[in-house]
C-alpha positions in Angstrom: 13.5 39.9 5.7 17.0 41.2 5.5 15.9 43.9 8.5 17.7 42.5 11.7 14.8 41.4 13.8 15.0 42.5 18.0 16.5 40.1 20.1 14.8 40.8 23.3 11.5 41.2 24.7 10.6 42.3 28.3 12.8 40.2 30.8 8.8 39.2 32.8 7.9 36.9 30.0 10.8 34.9 29.8 9.9 32.6 32.6 6.5 32.0 32.8 5.0 30.5 35.6 4.8 27.0 35.8 1.2 25.5 36.6 2.9 23.5 39.3 5.5 23.7 42.0 8.8 22.0 40.5 10.4 19.5 43.2 14.1 20.3 44.1 15.2 17.4 42.9 14.3 18.3 39.4 16.7 18.5 36.8 18.0 21.4 35.5 17.3 23.1 32.2 19.7 23.8 30.1 21.5 27.0 29.4 22.1 26.1 25.7 18.8 24.8 25.0 18.4 25.9 21.6 15.0 27.1 19.0 14.7 24.1 16.6 14.6 25.6 13.4 11.5 24.0 12.5 9.8 26.2 14.8 10.3 29.2 13.4 7.7 30.8 11.2 10.2 31.5 8.6 11.8 28.4 8.5 8.2 27.0 8.1 7.4 29.3 5.0 10.4 28.5 3.6 9.8 24.9 3.5 6.3 25.0 1.8 8.0 27.2 -0.8 10.8 24.3 -1.3 8.1 21.4 -1.1 5.4 23.7 -3.4 8.8 24.2 -5.9 10.2 21.0 -6.3 6.6 19.5 -7.1 6.0 22.0 -9.7 9.6 21.3 -11.2 8.6 17.6 -11.2 5.3 18.6 -12.7 7.2 20.7 -15.2 9.3 17.4 -15.9 6.5 15.2 -16.7 3.9 15.1 -19.2 1.3 16.8 -17.0 -0.3 19.8 -18.1 1.3 23.1 -18.0 -0.8 24.5 -15.6 -0.7 22.2 -12.9 3.2 22.7 -12.9 1.9 26.7 -12.8 -0.5 26.2 -9.6 2.5 24.6 -8.1 4.7 27.6 -8.4 2.3 29.8 -7.5 2.0 28.3 -4.0 5.5 29.1 -3.8 5.1 32.3 -4.9 2.4 33.4 -1.9 4.4 30.7 0.7 7.5 32.0 0.4 7.0 36.1 -0.6 4.0 37.0 1.0 5.9 37.8 4.1 8.5 40.2 2.4 5.8 41.7 0.5 3.5 42.8 2.9 6.5 44.1 4.7 8.0 46.2 1.5 4.4 47.5 0.9 4.0 48.4 4.3 7.5 50.3 3.8 6.5 51.8 0.5 3.5 53.8 2.0 6.2 55.1 4.5 7.8 56.2 1.4 10.5 53.6 1.9 12.3 51.5 -0.7 12.8 48.0 0.6 14.9 45.8 -1.1 12.7 42.6 0.0 10.2 43.9 -2.3 12.5 44.7 -5.0 13.1 40.5 -4.8 9.5 39.7 -5.3 9.0 42.2 -7.9 11.8 39.8 -9.7 10.3 36.9 -9.8 7.0 38.0 -10.7 8.8 39.8 -13.6 10.6 36.7 -14.2 7.0 34.8 -14.4 5.5 37.2 -16.6 8.0 36.7 -19.0 7.4 32.6 -19.4 10.3 32.1 -16.6 8.4 31.1 -13.7 10.6 27.9 -12.7 13.7 30.6 -12.5 11.5 33.2 -10.6 10.3 30.6 -7.7 13.5 29.4 -7.6 14.4 33.2 -6.4 11.8 33.2 -4.1 12.8 29.6 -2.5 16.2 30.8 -2.2 15.1 34.2 -0.6 12.6 32.1 1.4 15.6 30.0 2.8 17.9 32.7 2.8 15.8 34.8 5.5 14.7 31.7 7.8 18.5 31.3 7.9 19.1 34.6 9.4 16.1 34.7 11.6 17.4 31.0 12.9 20.8 33.0 13.6 19.1 35.8 15.4 17.2 33.1 17.5 20.1 31.1 18.3 22.1 34.4 19.5 19.4 35.2 21.9 19.0 32.0 23.0 22.8 31.7 23.9 21.9 34.1 26.6 18.3 34.4 27.2 19.0 30.8 28.7 20.6 31.8 31.6 16.7 32.9 32.6 16.2 29.1 32.5 18.2 28.4 35.5 16.1 30.7 37.7 13.7 28.4 39.3 9.4 29.4 39.2 8.7 29.5 42.7 10.5 29.7 45.9 9.8 29.2 49.5 9.2 32.2 51.5 9.3 32.0 55.2 6.5 34.2 56.3 6.5 36.5 60.0 4.8 33.6 61.9 7.6 30.8 60.4 5.1 29.1 57.9 6.6 28.0 54.8 4.3 29.4 51.5 5.5 28.3 47.8 5.5 31.1 45.4 6.2 32.4 42.2 9.9 34.2 42.3 8.3 37.0 40.4 6.2 37.8 42.9 9.9 38.2 46.1 10.3 41.4 47.2 13.2 42.7 49.1 13.2 42.2 52.6 11.4 38.6 52.4 12.7 35.7 53.8 13.8 32.8 51.4 14.4 28.9 52.6 16.8 27.0 50.0 17.2 23.0 50.6 19.9 21.1 49.2 20.1 20.6 45.6 17.7 23.7 44.9 18.8 26.5 43.1 18.4 29.6 44.0 15.5 31.7 43.6 16.5 35.4 44.3 19.7 36.9 44.8 20.0 37.6 48.6 22.3 37.6 52.0 22.5 34.3 54.3 20.5 34.9 57.3 21.2 31.4 59.0 22.7 28.3 57.4 25.5 27.3 55.7 26.2 25.6 52.7 28.3 25.1 49.7 26.6 27.0 46.5 27.9 26.1 42.6 28.0 29.9 41.2 29.7 29.0 38.4 26.8 30.1 35.7 27.2 33.2 37.2 30.5 34.4 38.8 32.3 31.4 36.6 33.8 29.9 39.3 35.0 26.5 38.9 34.3 25.0 42.1 31.7 25.5 44.7 32.3 28.2 47.0 31.3 28.1 50.8 28.5 30.2 52.1 27.5 31.2 55.6 26.3 34.3 57.6 26.3 37.6 55.9 27.3 35.9 52.4 25.4 36.9 49.1 24.5 34.6 46.5 22.7 35.1 43.1 19.4 33.7 41.3 20.2 31.0 39.7 23.1 29.2 41.5 23.1 26.0 43.3 22.8 25.3 46.7 25.0 21.9 47.8 24.3 20.0 50.6 23.1 22.5 53.3 19.9 24.5 54.1 20.5 28.5 53.8 17.8 30.6 55.1 18.2 34.1 52.4 16.9 37.4 53.3 16.1 38.9 49.0 18.5 42.0 48.4 16.8 42.4 44.6 13.3 41.4 43.0 13.2 39.1 39.9 14.3 41.7 37.3 17.2 42.9 38.9 18.7 39.7 39.4 22.1 39.4 38.3 21.2 36.8 35.7 18.3 39.1 34.2 20.4 41.9 33.6 23.0 39.9 32.4 20.5 39.0 29.9 18.8 42.1 29.8 21.3 44.6 29.1 22.8 41.7 26.4 19.1 41.9 24.6 19.7 45.9 24.8 23.3 45.8 23.5 21.7 43.2 20.8 18.8 46.3 19.8 21.7 48.4 18.8 23.4 49.3 15.7 27.1 49.6 14.8 28.1 52.5 13.3 29.3 50.2 10.1 25.6 49.2 10.1 23.8 52.8 10.3 26.0 53.6 7.4 24.9 50.5 5.6 21.4 51.4 6.4 21.6 55.6 5.9 23.3 54.3 1.5 20.9 51.3 1.6 18.4 53.6 0.2 19.9 55.7 -2.3 21.4 52.3 -3.0 17.9 50.4 -3.9 16.6 54.3 -6.0 19.7 54.0 -7.7 19.3 50.0 -8.4 16.0 50.7 -9.7 16.8 53.4 -12.0 19.4 51.0 -13.6 17.2 48.2 -13.8 15.0 50.6 -16.3 18.0 51.6 -18.0 19.3 47.9 -18.4 16.1 47.4 -19.7 15.2 50.5 -22.2 18.7 50.7 -23.7 19.2 47.8 -25.2 15.4 47.5 -26.6 15.5 51.4 -28.1 18.6 49.5 -30.3 16.0 46.7 -31.5 16.6 43.8 -28.8 13.6 41.3 -28.3 11.8 42.2 -25.4 12.0 38.9 -23.5 15.6 39.1 -23.6 15.9 42.6 -22.4 13.4 42.0 -19.9 15.5 39.0 -18.4 18.5 40.8 -18.7 16.8 43.7 -16.8 15.4 41.1 -13.8 19.1 39.6 -14.4 20.6 42.9 -12.7 17.5 44.0 -10.2 18.7 40.6 -8.5 22.6 40.3 -8.9 22.2 44.3 -8.1 20.5 44.1 -5.1 22.8 44.6 -1.7 20.9 41.8 0.4 24.6 40.2 1.5 25.8 44.0 2.3 22.8 45.1 5.1 23.4 41.7 6.7 27.4 41.7 6.5 28.1 43.7 9.5 25.5 42.5 12.5 25.4 39.4 12.6 29.0 38.6 13.8 29.1 41.9 16.5 25.3 40.5 17.4 27.3 36.8 17.9 30.3 38.3 19.8 27.8 40.1 21.9 25.7 36.4 22.7 29.1 34.9 23.5 30.8 37.4 25.9 27.1 37.0 27.3 27.6 33.9 28.3 31.2 34.4 29.5 30.2 36.9 32.0 31.3 40.0 30.1 27.7 42.2 29.3 28.8 45.0 25.8 26.0 47.7 25.8 26.0 48.2 22.4 27.2 46.6 18.8 29.3 50.2 18.6 30.4 49.3 22.1 31.7 45.9 20.5 33.1 46.8 17.1 35.0 49.8 19.4 37.0 47.3 21.4 38.5 45.9 19.0 40.2 49.2 18.3 41.7 49.6 21.7 45.3 50.4 21.5 46.7 50.4 24.9 45.0 49.3 28.4 45.0 51.2 31.3 43.6 49.7 35.2 42.5 50.8 38.4 44.3 49.3 41.2 42.4 48.4 44.4 39.2 46.0 43.4 40.4 45.3 39.4 44.2 44.3 39.3 43.8 43.5 43.1 41.3 41.0 44.4 39.9 43.9 46.0 39.6 42.6 49.3 42.0 44.6 51.4 43.2 43.4 54.7 44.1 45.9 57.7 47.5 44.3 59.5 48.1 47.0 61.8 46.8 50.5 63.4 49.4 52.6 64.5 48.6 55.7 67.3 51.0 58.5 66.8 52.5 59.2 69.7 51.0 62.5 71.9 48.1 62.4 70.0 44.5 61.8 70.7 44.1 58.3 71.1 47.7 57.8 72.2 46.6 58.1 75.7 49.4 58.9 78.4 51.4 55.8 78.1 52.4 55.3 74.3 55.9 53.3 75.2 53.8 50.4 77.6 52.7 48.0 75.8 49.3 47.4 77.5 48.6 51.8 76.6 49.5 51.0 73.1 46.8 48.6 72.3 44.7 50.0 74.0 44.9 53.4 72.2 45.1 51.1 68.8 41.9 49.8 69.2 40.6 53.5 70.4 41.9 54.2 66.8 40.5 51.1 64.6 37.4 51.8 66.7 36.5 55.3 65.9 38.4 54.5 62.5 35.7 51.9 62.3 32.4 54.3 63.0 33.6 56.5 60.2 34.1 54.2 57.8 31.0 51.9 58.5 29.0 54.0 55.8 31.4 53.9 53.3 31.3 51.2 49.9 35.2 51.5 49.3 37.1 48.3 50.1 39.4 49.8 52.1 36.6 50.9 54.9 34.6 47.6 54.5 38.7 46.1 55.5 38.3 48.6 58.4 34.9 47.4 59.9 35.7 44.0 59.3 39.2 44.2 61.6 37.2 46.1 64.1 34.5 43.7 64.5 37.5 40.5 64.4 38.6 42.2 67.7 35.4 42.3 69.3 35.2 46.1 68.9 32.0 48.1 68.7 31.2 49.9 65.4 30.0 53.0 66.8 27.2 55.2 65.6 28.3 58.1 63.5 26.5 61.3 62.1 27.1 63.4 59.5 28.8 60.9 57.3 30.5 62.4 54.3 32.8 61.1 51.3 34.5 62.5 49.1 35.8 60.0 46.3 39.6 59.6 46.5 40.3 61.7 49.4 38.5 59.9 52.6 35.3 59.9 54.7 34.2 62.4 57.6 32.2 61.8 60.1 31.1 62.9 64.1 31.5 59.9 66.0 30.7 60.8 69.9 30.9 64.4 69.6 34.6 64.4 67.8 34.8 64.6 63.9 36.8 61.8 62.8 38.4 61.9 59.1 39.9 58.8 57.3 41.9 59.4 54.2 44.8 59.1 51.9 48.4 59.9 53.5 50.0 61.2 50.6 48.9 64.9 49.9 47.8 65.4 53.6 51.4 64.6 54.6 53.8 65.9 52.1 51.8 68.7 50.4 52.8 67.6 46.9 50.7 67.2 43.4 50.0 64.0 41.8 52.6 62.5 40.5 53.8 62.1 37.2 54.5 59.0 35.2 56.7 56.7 36.6 58.1 53.7 34.6 58.2 50.7 36.4 62.1 49.8 37.1 63.1 45.7 36.9 64.4 45.2 40.0 61.1 46.1 42.3 59.2 48.6 43.6 60.6 52.2 44.9 59.3 53.8 48.4 57.4 56.6 47.7 58.6 59.5 45.4 56.6 62.4 47.5 58.2 60.5 51.0 61.2 60.2 50.1 61.4 63.8 48.4 60.0 65.1 52.1 62.6 63.0 54.1 65.3 64.2 52.0 64.3 67.5 53.0 63.9 66.8 56.5 59.9 67.7 56.2 58.2 64.7 57.8 57.2 65.4 61.2 56.4 61.2 63.1 52.9 61.1 61.2 55.4 61.4 57.8 57.6 58.8 59.1 54.8 56.3 59.6 53.8 57.1 56.4 57.0 56.4 54.8 57.7 53.1 56.7 54.6 51.8 55.8 54.6 52.9 52.0 58.2 51.8 52.0 57.0 48.3 52.4 54.8 48.3 49.6 51.5 49.0 51.8 48.5 50.7 51.4 48.1 53.7 54.5 45.3 55.7 55.8 45.3 58.6 58.3 42.8 58.8 60.7 42.4 62.7 62.4 40.3 63.3 65.5 39.1 67.0 65.1 41.6 67.5 62.7 44.8 66.3 64.3 46.8 63.1 63.4 45.9 60.3 65.5 47.4 57.6 63.6 47.8 55.5 60.8 46.3 51.8 59.0 48.1 50.3 57.3 46.3 47.5 54.6 47.9 44.8 51.8 46.0 43.4 49.3 46.6 40.8 46.9 46.8 40.8 43.0 44.3 38.7 41.2 45.6 35.3 40.0 44.8 36.3 36.7 46.4 39.3 36.7 49.7 39.0 35.4 48.4 36.2 32.4 46.1 39.3 31.5 48.4 41.5 31.5 50.6 40.0 29.3 47.9 38.8 27.2 47.4 42.6 26.7 50.6 43.7 25.7 50.2 41.2 22.7 47.3 42.4 21.6 48.1 45.9 21.6 51.8 46.4 21.3 51.9 48.7 24.1 52.5 47.9 28.0 49.0 48.6 30.2 49.3 51.6 32.4 48.2 51.7 36.1 46.1 54.8 36.7 45.4 54.6 41.0 44.7 56.8 44.0 47.2 54.8 45.8 50.6 56.2 46.5 54.1 55.0 44.3 55.4 52.1 46.7 51.9 50.3 46.3 51.6 50.8 43.5 55.3 50.2 42.2 54.6 46.6 44.1 51.4 45.5 42.1 52.8 46.7 38.9 56.2 44.8 39.3 54.0 41.2 40.3 51.3 41.6 37.4 53.8 43.4 34.5 52.4 46.9 34.0 54.5 49.0 32.5 54.0 52.4 33.8 52.2 54.3 36.9 50.7 57.2 37.9 50.1 57.1 41.3 48.4 59.4 43.7 45.7 60.4 41.5 42.0 62.3 42.5 39.1 61.1 40.4 39.3 64.0 38.4 43.3 63.4 37.4 42.7 59.7 36.6 40.0 61.4 33.9 42.6 63.6 32.6 45.2 61.3 32.8 42.4 58.8 29.9 42.2 62.1 28.2 45.6 62.7 28.1 46.8 59.4 26.7 43.5 59.7 24.4 45.4 63.0 23.6 48.4 61.2 22.0 46.1 59.2 19.9 45.9 56.5 22.4 42.6 54.5 22.0 42.2 53.4 25.2 40.5 50.7 27.3 39.7 52.0 30.9 39.1 49.0 33.9 37.7 50.4 37.1 35.6 49.2 39.8 34.6 52.3 42.7 33.4 55.4 42.3 36.2 57.6 41.8 36.3 55.8 38.9 33.3 56.9 37.0 34.9 60.1 35.4 37.9 58.0 33.7 35.5 54.8 32.7 33.3 57.8 31.2 36.5 59.4 29.6 37.9 56.6 27.7 37.7 55.4 24.5 36.0 52.6 26.3 35.4 51.7 29.9 35.2 48.9 31.5 33.5 48.1 34.7 34.6 45.0 37.6 30.7 44.4 37.8 30.9 41.8 41.2 31.8 44.6 43.5 31.6 47.6 41.4 29.6 50.5 42.4 26.2 51.4 40.7 27.7 54.5 39.0 30.8 52.9 37.9 28.6 50.1 36.2 26.2 53.2 34.6 29.2 54.9 33.7 30.9 52.0 31.3 30.9 51.1 28.1 30.6 47.4 29.4 30.6 45.6 32.6 32.9 42.0 34.0 30.2 39.9 35.6 32.7 37.6 36.9 35.4 39.8 37.9 37.8 37.3 36.1 40.3 39.6 34.1 41.4 36.9 31.4 38.1 38.2 30.2 39.7 41.6 29.4 42.3 40.5 26.6 39.4 37.8 25.7 36.7 40.4 24.6 39.2 42.2 23.2 39.8 39.5 21.0 36.8 38.5 20.4 35.8 42.1 19.1 38.8 41.6 16.8 37.6 38.7 15.1 34.2 40.0 15.1 35.7 43.0 13.2 37.7 40.6 10.7 34.5 38.6 9.7 32.4 41.9 8.8 35.5 43.2 6.7 35.2 39.6 5.0 31.6 39.7 4.9 31.7 43.1 2.9 34.3 41.3 0.6 32.5 38.3 0.0 29.3 40.6 -0.7 30.8 43.0 -2.5 32.8 40.6 -5.4 29.5 38.8 -5.5 27.7 41.6 -6.5 30.4 43.2 -8.9 31.1 40.1 -10.8 27.1 39.0 -10.9 26.6 42.6 -12.4 29.4 42.7 -14.7 28.6 39.3 -16.3 25.0 40.4 -16.7 26.3 43.8 -18.7 29.4 42.2 -20.4 27.9 39.1 -21.1 24.6 36.6 -20.6 24.0 35.7 -16.8 21.6 32.7 -17.3 18.8 33.9 -14.4 19.4 30.8 -11.8 22.4 31.3 -12.2 22.1 34.7 -11.1 19.9 33.6 -8.5 22.3 30.9 -6.8 25.2 33.2 -7.4 23.2 35.9 -5.0 21.1 34.1 -2.4 24.2 32.2 -1.8 26.6 35.1 -1.2 23.8 36.4 1.3 23.5 33.2 2.9 27.3 32.6 3.5 27.1 36.2 5.0 25.2 35.5 7.6 26.3 31.6 8.1 30.0 33.3 8.7 28.7 36.1 11.4 27.5 32.9 13.2 30.8 31.1 14.0 31.3 33.8 16.7 28.7 32.2 18.6 30.9 29.0 18.8 32.9 28.5 22.0 36.0 28.3 20.7 35.7 31.9 19.7 36.1 32.6 23.3 40.1 32.6 23.6 41.4 33.4 27.2 45.0 31.7 26.1 47.9 33.2 24.3 47.3 34.3 20.9 48.0 32.2 18.1 44.7 30.3 17.5 42.7 31.9 14.5 39.3 31.4 13.2 
């Protein structure tokens, strides 16, 4: 009964097909539709045991024959004790001593010495605490699994000949065309092919207002379409949708165990065996010195009950499972109970720049050809010639970047299309994380990459404290300029970096052809999140980026980051993370791209931005920020710390209750009913204490100061 049950079931079983088509105006099911406690079999058996106990107690106090009360108590024993007895005997066959079996034995022992009422009371409280545990586990599951109720059971698919057919959403496959009418919920993750509408995505992205969606935009299963009609191309199967992944990952996390729980389970067997040996001693020693059999047996049965580690076993997992469920509801997928426990121990936070502290949607502001370069033409001073050269530079760069997943690559392709330039076909595309891309375009080799090392040939920068007066030009560029080492390309890069922009050098057949300049805005919550993390860890967060110092320092000043390391390749980011760990820090690294995967894997805890994050980053991270809300980073750290505090509280409650009751039984005379009430009461209290983290108020994104 006190073995925590797995929360999850296979994803495909969460949404059974409906026997009819749900009209698009149907009422939307509630995310928080919770299982009633009377629907749980554990609760029904506990209720039956309680009714039998109360009936037996009434008959016991009346002049009715004694056998009537005994019969009711027997029904109580059967209703409340058969399940733990069955599980305990099964464990015993596997040479494992189950604590639940000891509770049943203690109840039967009480009946054997003529105290059936006390034994029945133990069974009732024991069954009730088991029902509350099952209820807590089910509430944890319901709070996340309810997300799947938002996804409709059926969708309208458009066939090749234009006909419409209704089918279950679980049968949709990538490539299918789906029609979403006004007011309907989207049936699958997909990309808009035709139409425009405002879509309420709060359940997935957390955005409080509907967002406009038109051709080319992505929409998610379970989101609510507004007043427009949309045609979508399905991009993910139902079991791979964002909502399904949220539920699956949270449930997988619920099936894992924290180190504290593993330790408890490791010592539980030894404790149980020791408790049995001690019970025998408590019975045999007084008996050997002339004590009465009934008194010695009563004391031994009481000792077995109060020394049972039920509350200790239940102390660790409920708070962590509740915290995982709460975080999942707010868009943070914590992959295991061990990760949830680790999040509360971080002492410093490090951020990636692009797509993490910034919005990850950089905008190309300028394409600057190098005079005399391969795209500059013959009249670099002429305005029309310069414009043609800039367009040619942009077209070549867009062709090379079209297959890259990097945000800067998307910005280049978008800018080319906005200017009406063709995105040329490319061959032999290669990408080197942190260095750039290369492809063959119209018979020439085009490379687009970071400029810092190419221009200055200097190693990655050392940590730089952020100055109070604002950003500085890149140290590498400034050093090169002071030594007179920079050519026109270097001067151009220096000018761009000095303005706090990000530059990328374009080369054609190895010869510099020009520089692209980008700008990216910090996320709206970045400064508040950084400040909150500084409060929680008492250390200023660190910025680790492959970008140059100018852009990094500018962002650090705007967001309040206290230290910057710029110009880092992916392996150097990971090395910087390991250096922080070696210095005694327990580092939480937050990133999103392929180039962040080594750092995410190297950190004490890795957290990936999930909405636009790469698959490799999501796999490497310990937790995923589905909604890309930076305010959730300090919130989940604070939630983990609350969970750890509740675990400690539970251990103190359980340990104190056992110590007091055992001492009372050994040194005095502890009445069996009082021992039962004290032991089972502490178990119930521990279970309910863990449930506190399911409340929405436990999720705090604002300033510190509130406590549970």
